[in-house]
C-alpha positions as CSV (number, residue, x, y, z in Angstrom):
1,M,82.2,14.1,92.3
2,C,79.0,14.9,94.0
3,S,77.5,12.8,96.8
4,S,73.8,12.1,97.4
5,D,71.9,10.4,100.1
6,L,71.0,6.7,99.7
7,S,68.3,5.1,101.8
8,L,68.2,1.3,102.5
9,T,65.2,1.0,100.2
10,E,67.0,2.7,97.4
11,A,70.1,0.5,98.0
12,I,68.0,-2.7,97.8
13,Q,66.3,-1.5,94.6
14,L,69.7,-0.7,93.1
15,S,71.1,-4.1,94.0
16,L,68.0,-5.9,92.5
17,A,68.5,-3.9,89.3
18,N,72.2,-3.8,89.0
19,N,73.9,-6.7,90.9
20,P,75.8,-9.0,88.4
21,D,74.4,-12.2,90.1
22,I,70.9,-10.9,89.7
23,N,71.5,-10.1,86.0
24,R,73.0,-13.6,85.5
25,A,69.9,-15.2,87.1
26,I,67.7,-13.1,84.8
27,L,69.7,-14.3,81.8
28,A,69.4,-17.9,82.9
29,T,65.6,-17.5,83.1
30,K,65.5,-16.1,79.6
31,D,67.7,-19.0,78.4
32,S,65.2,-21.4,79.9
33,D,62.5,-19.8,77.7
34,E,64.6,-20.6,74.7
35,L,65.2,-24.2,75.9
36,V,61.4,-24.6,76.1
37,R,61.1,-23.5,72.5
38,I,63.9,-25.9,71.5
39,A,62.0,-28.8,73.3
40,Y,58.8,-28.0,71.5
41,S,60.6,-27.9,68.2
42,E,61.2,-31.7,68.6
43,I,57.5,-32.3,67.9
44,Y,57.3,-30.2,64.7
45,P,58.3,-31.6,61.3
46,E,61.7,-30.9,59.9
47,I,61.5,-29.5,56.4
48,T,64.6,-29.2,54.2
49,S,65.0,-28.2,50.6
50,S,67.9,-28.8,48.2
51,I,68.8,-28.1,44.6
52,N,71.8,-29.6,42.7
53,Y,73.2,-28.8,39.2
54,T,75.9,-30.8,37.5
55,R,77.6,-29.9,34.2
56,N,79.4,-32.8,32.6
57,V,82.4,-31.2,30.9
58,E,83.1,-34.7,29.5
59,I,80.3,-37.3,29.5
60,P,81.1,-40.2,31.8
61,V,82.2,-43.4,30.0
62,T,81.3,-47.0,31.0
63,F,82.8,-50.1,29.4
64,V,80.3,-52.8,28.4
65,P,81.0,-56.3,26.9
66,G,81.5,-56.1,23.1
67,E,79.0,-58.9,22.3
68,F,76.2,-56.6,23.4
69,F,76.8,-54.6,20.3
70,G,77.8,-57.5,17.9
71,G,81.5,-57.4,18.7
72,A,83.8,-60.2,19.5
73,P,83.4,-61.9,22.8
74,G,85.8,-60.8,25.5
75,T,86.1,-57.3,24.2
76,L,85.0,-54.1,25.9
77,I,83.4,-51.2,24.2
78,P,83.3,-47.7,25.8
79,V,79.8,-46.2,26.0
80,E,78.9,-42.7,27.2
81,F,76.2,-42.6,29.8
82,G,74.7,-39.2,30.9
83,T,74.0,-35.8,29.4
84,D,75.7,-32.5,29.5
85,N,73.4,-30.9,32.1
86,N,71.8,-32.6,35.0
87,W,69.9,-31.0,37.8
88,Q,67.6,-32.1,40.6
89,G,65.8,-30.4,43.6
90,G,63.0,-30.8,45.9
91,F,61.7,-30.9,49.5
92,T,62.1,-33.5,52.3
93,V,59.9,-33.6,55.3
94,N,60.9,-35.6,58.4
95,Q,58.4,-36.1,61.2
96,T,58.9,-38.0,64.5
97,L,55.7,-39.8,65.3
98,F,56.8,-41.4,68.5
99,R,59.9,-40.9,70.6
100,G,59.8,-41.3,74.4
101,E,62.5,-38.8,75.2
102,T,60.8,-36.1,73.0
103,I,57.4,-36.5,74.7
104,I,59.0,-36.4,78.2
105,G,61.3,-33.5,77.2
106,L,58.3,-31.2,76.7
107,S,57.3,-31.3,80.3
108,S,60.9,-31.4,81.5
109,A,61.6,-28.1,79.7
110,T,58.7,-26.4,81.6
111,I,60.1,-27.8,84.9
112,F,63.6,-26.6,83.9
113,K,62.1,-23.1,83.5
114,T,60.6,-23.4,87.0
115,V,64.1,-24.3,88.3
116,Q,65.6,-21.2,86.8
117,E,62.7,-19.1,88.2
118,E,63.3,-20.5,91.7
119,N,67.1,-19.9,91.3
120,Y,66.3,-16.2,90.4
121,R,64.1,-16.0,93.6
122,L,66.9,-17.5,95.7
123,V,69.5,-15.2,94.3
124,S,67.2,-12.2,94.8
125,Q,66.7,-13.2,98.5
126,R,70.4,-13.5,99.1
127,I,71.3,-10.3,97.3
128,V,68.7,-8.3,99.3
129,T,70.1,-9.8,102.5
130,Q,73.7,-9.0,101.5
131,T,72.6,-5.5,100.7
132,R,70.9,-5.0,104.1
133,I,73.9,-6.3,106.0
134,A,76.4,-4.3,103.9
135,F,74.3,-1.2,104.5
136,Y,74.2,-1.8,108.2
137,Q,78.0,-2.3,108.2
138,V,78.4,1.1,106.7
139,L,76.2,2.6,109.4
140,V,78.1,0.9,112.2
141,A,81.4,1.9,110.7
142,K,80.2,5.5,110.5
143,E,79.1,5.2,114.1
144,Q,82.5,4.0,115.1
145,L,84.1,6.9,113.2
146,R,81.7,9.4,114.8
147,L,82.5,8.0,118.3
148,Q,86.2,8.3,117.6
149,E,85.8,11.8,116.4
150,A,83.8,12.6,119.5
151,Q,86.5,11.1,121.6
152,I,89.1,13.2,119.9
153,G,87.0,16.3,120.3
154,R,86.4,15.6,124.0
155,L,90.1,15.0,124.6
156,E,91.1,18.2,122.7
157,Q,88.5,20.2,124.8
158,N,89.9,18.7,128.0
159,L,93.4,19.4,126.9
160,S,92.5,23.1,126.2
161,E,90.7,23.4,129.5
162,N,93.6,21.8,131.5
163,E,96.1,24.0,129.8
164,R,94.1,27.0,131.0
165,R,93.9,25.6,134.5
166,R,97.6,24.9,134.4
167,D,98.4,28.4,133.4
168,A,96.1,29.6,136.2
169,G,98.1,27.4,138.6
170,L,95.1,25.1,139.5
171,I,96.7,21.9,138.2
172,D,100.2,20.8,137.5
173,E,101.9,19.8,134.2
174,Y,101.4,16.1,134.8
175,A,97.6,16.5,134.4
176,V,98.1,18.1,131.0
177,L,100.6,15.4,129.9
178,Q,98.0,12.7,130.7
179,I,95.5,14.2,128.3
180,Q,98.2,14.6,125.6
181,V,99.1,10.9,125.9
182,Q,95.5,9.9,125.7
183,L,95.1,12.1,122.6
184,S,98.2,10.6,120.9
185,N,96.9,7.1,121.6
186,Q,93.5,7.9,120.2
187,R,94.5,9.5,116.9
188,P,95.5,6.1,115.3
189,L,92.2,4.7,116.2
190,L,90.5,7.6,114.4
191,I,92.6,6.8,111.3
192,E,91.6,3.1,111.5
193,A,87.9,4.1,111.8
194,E,88.2,6.4,108.7
195,Y,89.6,3.5,106.6
196,G,86.9,1.2,108.1
197,V,84.2,3.5,106.7
198,L,85.9,3.5,103.3
199,E,86.1,-0.3,103.3
200,A,82.4,-0.7,104.3
201,Y,81.3,1.6,101.5
202,R,83.4,-0.4,99.0
203,N,81.7,-3.6,100.1
204,L,78.3,-2.0,99.8
205,K,79.1,-0.7,96.3
206,L,80.2,-4.2,95.3
207,V,76.8,-5.7,96.3
208,L,75.0,-2.8,94.5
209,G,77.1,-3.4,91.4
210,L,78.3,0.2,91.3
211,P,81.8,1.5,90.5
212,Y,83.8,2.3,93.6
213,Q,84.4,5.9,92.4
214,L,80.7,6.7,92.8
215,E,80.0,8.7,96.0
216,F,76.9,8.5,98.1
217,K,75.9,8.8,101.8
218,A,74.1,5.9,103.5
219,V,71.2,7.3,105.5
220,G,70.6,6.0,109.0
221,N,71.7,6.5,112.6
222,L,72.2,3.3,114.7
223,N,72.7,5.3,117.9
224,A,69.2,6.7,117.6
225,Y,67.5,3.4,116.6
226,D,65.2,1.8,119.1
227,I,64.7,-1.9,118.3
228,L,61.8,-2.1,120.8
229,A,59.8,0.8,119.3
230,D,57.2,0.2,116.6
231,G,58.2,3.3,114.7
232,A,61.3,5.2,113.9
233,T,62.3,7.8,116.5
234,E,64.4,9.7,113.9
235,S,63.5,10.4,110.2
236,S,66.8,8.9,109.0
237,N,65.8,5.5,110.3
238,E,62.3,5.3,108.8
239,D,63.3,3.1,105.9
240,I,65.3,0.8,108.2
241,K,62.4,0.5,110.6
242,A,59.9,-0.2,107.8
243,I,62.0,-3.0,106.3
244,D,62.7,-4.3,109.8
245,R,58.9,-4.5,110.6
246,S,57.9,-5.9,107.2
247,N,58.3,-9.4,108.6
248,P,57.7,-9.2,112.4
249,F,59.6,-11.4,114.8
250,T,57.9,-12.5,118.1
251,Y,60.2,-12.4,121.1
252,Q,61.2,-15.8,122.5
253,N,59.8,-17.5,119.3
254,K,61.5,-20.9,119.3
255,M,59.1,-22.8,117.0
256,V,60.4,-23.9,113.6
257,D,57.7,-24.7,111.1
258,N,59.3,-27.2,108.7
259,S,56.4,-27.0,106.3
260,A,56.7,-23.3,106.1
261,L,60.4,-23.6,105.4
262,A,59.8,-25.9,102.5
263,Q,57.2,-23.5,101.2
264,F,59.1,-20.3,101.4
265,R,62.9,-20.9,101.7
266,G,64.6,-20.3,98.3
267,D,67.2,-23.1,98.5
268,M,64.6,-25.8,99.5
269,R,62.2,-24.7,96.8
270,L,65.0,-24.8,94.3
271,L,66.0,-28.3,95.4
272,D,62.3,-29.4,95.2
273,A,62.2,-28.2,91.6
274,Q,65.4,-29.9,90.8
275,M,64.1,-33.2,92.2
276,N,61.0,-32.9,89.9
277,L,63.3,-32.3,87.0
278,K,65.4,-35.3,87.9
279,D,62.3,-37.5,88.1
280,R,61.5,-36.5,84.5
281,E,65.1,-37.2,83.5
282,I,64.8,-40.7,85.0
283,T,61.6,-41.3,82.9
284,A,63.4,-39.9,79.8
285,V,66.4,-42.2,80.2
286,R,64.2,-45.2,80.7
287,S,62.2,-44.3,77.6
288,R,65.3,-45.1,75.5
289,F,64.3,-48.7,75.7
290,L,61.1,-47.9,73.7
291,P,61.0,-47.9,69.9
292,T,61.2,-44.8,67.8
293,L,58.8,-44.2,64.9
294,S,59.3,-41.6,62.2
295,A,58.0,-40.7,58.7
296,T,59.8,-39.2,55.7
297,Y,58.2,-37.5,52.7
298,N,60.1,-36.5,49.6
299,L,59.1,-34.4,46.7
300,Q,61.8,-34.1,44.0
301,W,62.2,-32.7,40.4
302,S,65.0,-33.7,38.1
303,A,66.0,-33.0,34.5
304,S,68.7,-33.7,32.0
305,E,69.5,-31.8,28.8
306,P,72.3,-32.0,26.2
307,D,74.3,-28.9,25.0
308,A,73.1,-25.6,26.5
309,P,71.2,-25.9,29.8
310,N,67.5,-25.3,29.9
311,F,66.2,-26.2,33.3
312,F,62.6,-26.1,32.5
313,E,62.5,-28.7,29.8
314,N,62.5,-32.5,30.1
315,E,61.8,-32.4,33.8
316,V,60.2,-35.2,35.8
317,R,58.8,-35.3,39.3
318,F,58.5,-38.0,41.8
319,Q,57.2,-38.4,45.4
320,T,58.0,-40.9,48.2
321,L,56.6,-41.6,51.6
322,G,58.4,-43.8,54.1
323,F,58.1,-44.9,57.7
324,N,60.9,-46.0,59.9
325,L,60.6,-48.0,63.1
326,S,63.7,-48.3,65.2
327,L,63.9,-50.6,68.2
328,P,67.3,-50.7,70.0
329,L,67.9,-54.2,71.2
330,F,71.4,-54.2,72.7
331,E,73.9,-51.4,73.1
332,G,76.1,-52.9,75.7
333,F,75.2,-51.9,79.2
334,S,75.3,-48.2,78.7
335,R,71.6,-47.6,78.9
336,N,71.3,-49.6,82.2
337,A,74.2,-47.6,83.5
338,D,72.6,-44.3,82.5
339,V,69.4,-45.3,84.4
340,Q,71.4,-46.2,87.5
341,R,73.4,-42.9,87.3
342,V,70.2,-40.7,87.3
343,L,68.8,-42.8,90.1
344,I,71.9,-42.2,92.1
345,E,71.7,-38.4,91.3
346,R,68.1,-38.5,92.5
347,K,69.2,-40.0,95.8
348,D,71.9,-37.4,96.1
349,L,69.3,-34.6,95.7
350,D,67.3,-36.3,98.5
351,E,70.4,-36.0,100.7
352,Q,70.9,-32.4,99.7
353,Y,67.3,-31.6,100.6
354,R,67.7,-33.3,104.0
355,A,70.9,-31.3,104.6
356,A,69.2,-28.1,103.5
357,T,66.3,-28.9,106.0
358,L,68.7,-29.3,108.8
359,N,70.7,-26.2,107.8
360,A,67.5,-24.2,107.6
361,Q,66.4,-25.3,111.1
362,N,69.8,-24.3,112.4
363,E,69.8,-20.9,110.7
364,V,66.3,-20.1,112.0
365,A,67.2,-21.2,115.5
366,S,70.5,-19.3,115.5
367,S,69.1,-16.0,114.1
368,S,66.1,-16.3,116.5
369,E,68.5,-16.6,119.4
370,D,70.5,-13.6,118.3
371,L,67.2,-11.6,118.0
372,N,66.1,-12.7,121.5
373,M,69.4,-11.8,122.9
374,A,69.2,-8.3,121.3
375,F,65.7,-7.8,122.8
376,E,66.9,-8.9,126.2
377,T,69.9,-6.6,126.2
378,A,68.4,-3.5,124.5
379,S,66.9,-2.0,127.6
380,A,70.0,-2.5,129.6
381,R,72.2,-1.0,126.8
382,K,70.0,2.0,126.6
383,I,70.0,2.5,130.4
384,A,73.8,2.1,130.5
385,L,74.1,4.8,127.8
386,D,71.9,7.3,129.6
387,Q,73.7,6.6,132.9
388,A,77.1,7.0,131.3
389,Q,76.2,10.3,129.7
390,E,74.8,11.6,133.1
391,G,77.9,10.4,134.8
392,Y,80.1,12.3,132.4
393,E,78.2,15.5,132.8
394,R,78.5,15.2,136.6
395,A,82.2,14.5,136.4
396,Q,82.6,17.7,134.3
397,L,80.6,19.7,136.7
398,R,82.6,18.4,139.7
399,L,85.9,19.3,137.9
400,E,84.7,22.8,137.1
401,N,83.8,23.3,140.8
402,G,87.1,22.0,142.0
403,L,85.6,19.0,143.6
404,G,86.7,16.3,141.1
405,S,89.8,15.4,139.2
406,Q,90.7,15.0,135.6
407,I,91.0,11.3,136.1
408,E,87.3,11.2,137.0
409,V,86.4,13.0,133.8
410,T,88.5,10.8,131.7
411,D,87.0,7.6,133.2
412,A,83.5,9.0,132.7
413,E,84.3,9.9,129.1
414,V,85.6,6.4,128.4
415,Q,82.4,4.9,129.9
416,V,80.3,7.1,127.6
417,R,82.2,6.0,124.6
418,Q,82.0,2.4,125.6
419,A,78.3,2.7,126.2
420,E,77.7,4.3,122.8
421,V,79.8,1.7,121.1
422,N,78.0,-1.1,122.9
423,Y,74.6,0.3,122.0
424,A,75.5,0.8,118.3
425,V,76.9,-2.7,118.0
426,M,73.8,-4.1,119.7
427,V,71.6,-2.4,117.1
428,F,73.9,-3.6,114.3
429,N,73.8,-7.2,115.6
430,Y,70.0,-7.0,115.9
431,L,69.5,-5.6,112.3
432,T,72.0,-8.2,110.9
433,A,70.3,-11.0,112.7
434,K,66.9,-9.8,111.5
435,A,68.1,-9.8,107.9
436,Q,69.5,-13.4,108.4
437,Y,66.2,-14.4,110.0
438,D,64.2,-13.2,107.1
439,L,66.4,-15.1,104.7
440,A,66.3,-18.2,106.9
441,I,62.5,-18.4,106.9
442,G,62.3,-17.4,103.2
443,K,60.4,-14.1,103.7
444,V,62.7,-11.4,102.4
445,P,61.6,-7.8,101.9
446,F,61.1,-6.7,98.3
447,V,61.1,-10.4,97.2
448,D,58.5,-12.1,99.3
449,T,57.0,-9.3,101.5
450,E,55.8,-5.8,100.7
451,I,57.2,-2.7,102.4
452,T,54.8,-0.1,103.9
453,N,56.1,3.0,105.6
């Protein structure tokens, strides 16, 4: 199976088009369109038609007093009533003229559509954020694997050089054994890193809605990513940098704009729409105390014929128009209980909104602190990495000139690896915190902000 490169932009576009949660949110939005149509159907007339034919195999018989026909009193005489063929048909039109719940339901249906649209936006924000973090997890897992491979490569190189020095009588067997032990201890870590990459890719494919058999390569290099630079220092990081900079973060920003959170955060906008919908529901439930007025119009044809049926002879037509006014007077206490229940649900939404506000403030503050910490440690991590690499090169040079020892080289190599790991993890933490910050303030790339390279 062939493998292709996948950028962060392409990954996000795939998730927005293919993630099951996104597709379900789209279906819910389409379903809300149909519910709006159903709500509007309540104000249109209901037209039905019917036709009925009856063939009397035997004419129905009714008994009447005999004195009606000159018989003796107290006797009953059977008399046939009806004809061989009877049919009737016509149209009935029912129109609701006034019903409180119907009128309120029209505006409620539109608000319900708004709720589903806000839910779709919220799901999109979360899926984009999950995609970003899963993509970064792949990159940091690849970095861990690369560093483990580099560690193995350095140890194998050191082992080869020490074996030559041992053969030349420059060092003893113990120095070779030390490298062999380090190499044996390092190989399991390499295997763990390899499986870590596989797991990270599986998690990313799950967010993208792709089968796990599909192979691709996530494009990016955390070790070459400079969080302080305005642009990417390496072409593989251009997409990551563009998405990172789509919603700039100001260092040491500790202000939380509550009005902006209510305006942009998906969960708070969704709750606001749900509260509007609940207000309509309260009005609709209260409207059940109002009367209902409806009109009914009937247009009917009927005919009866003896012997062989002929449906177009002896027919008659009649029309009726009626009005019905219904006023519920007492139905127990169910209607009062229904009103109280929706009022309680409305108060519950108020509490959910208050909890969402507190949670939003905490998420913004937490992600801001993580970003500030990344900015404060970035320079130190970069300096430590450069110094570790320089120290390793000097240790190698000292060993080649017979001035140093293998222990010095090993220690320097460990410091390089640790510095590289620390820098890659710092970048990963920054990018993850930035994705969470964008979600926390409700300005997520590809959903709320445009991306410009």
